[in-house]
N, C-alpha and C positions, 0 to 999 in steps of 0.2 A: 635447475638453473640457479646459479648463485650470483651475487653482486659482482664477483670477479669475472664472470663470464660476459658481462655487459660493459661496453665502453662508457665513459663519462657522458652525461647528458649533453654537454655542449657539442660533442662530435656528431650527434644525430640531427640536431636542428640548430642552425647557426644564426637565424634571425627570426624576428617576430613574423615577418612575411612568410618564412618557411613554415612556421607553426600555424599561421592562419590558413595557409594552403593545405597543410596536412589535416587540419580540423575540417575544412570544407570538403576535402576528399573523403574523410571518415564519415561525414554526414551523408555522403552519397554511397556509403557501404563499400568503400574501397578497402580490401583487406590489407594491401600494402601500406596504406596510410595508418590503419590501426596497428599494424606491426611496428611501424616507426614510432608512433605515439607510445605504444607499450614499452618499447626499448628505451625511450626517452625518460619515462617516469618511473619505471619499475625499480631501479636501485633505490631511489629516494623513498618511494612508497613502502618498499620492503623494510628499509631501515627504520622508518617511523613505526610500522606495524610490529617489528621485532622488539622495539622498546616496550611495547605494551602487551604483547601476546607471546605464547610459546611458539617455537619454530613452525610447527605444522599449522597452527591457527593463523599465524602471520601470513603464510603463503596463501591460505584459504581466504584471508581478508583481502589481500591484494587481488586475487582472482575474482572475488565478489565485487570489489571496487571496479574492476575492468568490465565485468558483466553489467553492472549498474550504469557505468558510463556509456557503454554501447547502447543500452536501452534508452538512455536519456540524452544522447548527443543532440537530438533535435531541439531540445529545450535549452542547450548551452547558449549563453550570451557573452559576448566580449565586453566585460566590464571589470572594474577593480583589478584584482590580481590575475585575471585571465585564466587560461586553461589549467595551469599548475594549481592555482588556488582552488579551482573547481574540483580537480581530482583529489587533492588533500582533504577538501571538505567532505567528499563522498567517503573517503577512507576513514575519516574521523567518525562518521556515523556508523560505518561498518564495525569499527573497533568497539564503539559504545554498545552496539548490538551484541557483539561477541562477549563482552563483559556481562551483559544482562543474561546471556546463556551460560554463565558460570566459568568463563575463561579465566585462567590464571596467568599473571605476568611472570615470565622467567627471564633472568639475565644471562643467557648462555653466551659465551664468548664467540665472536665471529671467527670463522676459519679463514686465516690469511691466505694460505696456499700460494704465496707469491715467491717462494724460494729465497726469502731474506736470510741473512746471516743469523745463526741461532742466538748469538749474544744480543744482536739488535732486536730479535724477537722477544727475548726475555726482558730487556729494558723497556721495549715498547709495551709489553704485556703488563709490567709493573706500573708504568705510567698510566696505561689505559685502565688498569684495575683501580688505581687511586682516583682517577678522574671519574670512573663509573660510580665509585663509592660516594664521592662528593656530589655527583650529579643526582644520585638516588636520595640523598639527604635533602635536596631542594623540594619545595612545595610542588605538587603536581602541575599547577598552572605555570610555574617557572620552567619546569622540565619541558612541558609541551611547547611553550613559546620558543625556547632555545632550540628544540629539535626542528621546529619549522624554519627558524631564521638561520641557525648555524649549520645544522646537519643537512637539512633539505635545501638550504640556500634560497629560500623564498624571500621575496622583497617584503618590506614593511607593509606595502599596499596589499599584497597577496595574503599575508598573515592576518592583516586587519579584516580582510573579507572572510577568511575562514573562521576567525574568532569573534567576529562582529565588533571590531574595535577600529578606531581611527589610526591611520599610519603613524602619526606622532605619538599616540599612546603606546603603540607597539614598540617604537624605538625607545621610549622612556622605560617601559617595562623590561625590555631587553637589557638595557644598561643596568638596571637594578638587579635583574636576575644574574647577569654576569658578575656583578659585585658580590652577590651572595655566593655564587659558585667559587669565586676567588677565596672568600672567607672560609668556605667549607674545605677547599683544598689546603689552606693553611692549617686548619685544625687537624687534618689527616696526616700532616708531616711529622 
């Protein structure tokens, strides 16, 4: 299953009440609730894992994250960043464990598979390559923060919970990291 196979997160859960209901049902071992939660978080979790691990290990990391979430759902509490922050926190620990086991980070391009015009694909690929190169020149802490905030779309509160920072500090760090990314993009031109 690829990111293209799954709809955007917003189409699965439209409100916090929907999410709370799904989590409550998941706690009661409802497989349909787990499927909906999986489909909701999978694209973002996989994107985060793919920035840090090779393709196979990224998929393994997301699967391990879901297994850990399933085992620990009874201990989940609604605080701070909520369910998404909790899931990314689990994934972050799984990725660290994978690195300890000798995983290597690879930057394989994502298969678009969307039937776009070839010229658009080439231009998008060139822009994406330049952005990836600039992104890779950032400090690891800046990359991780931007992945959580921009790529995964987590709130400052959720990222703060995952990274053990205050939301205001997350927003300031994000602004600084984006400034450094702009500088790196300018150097690559």
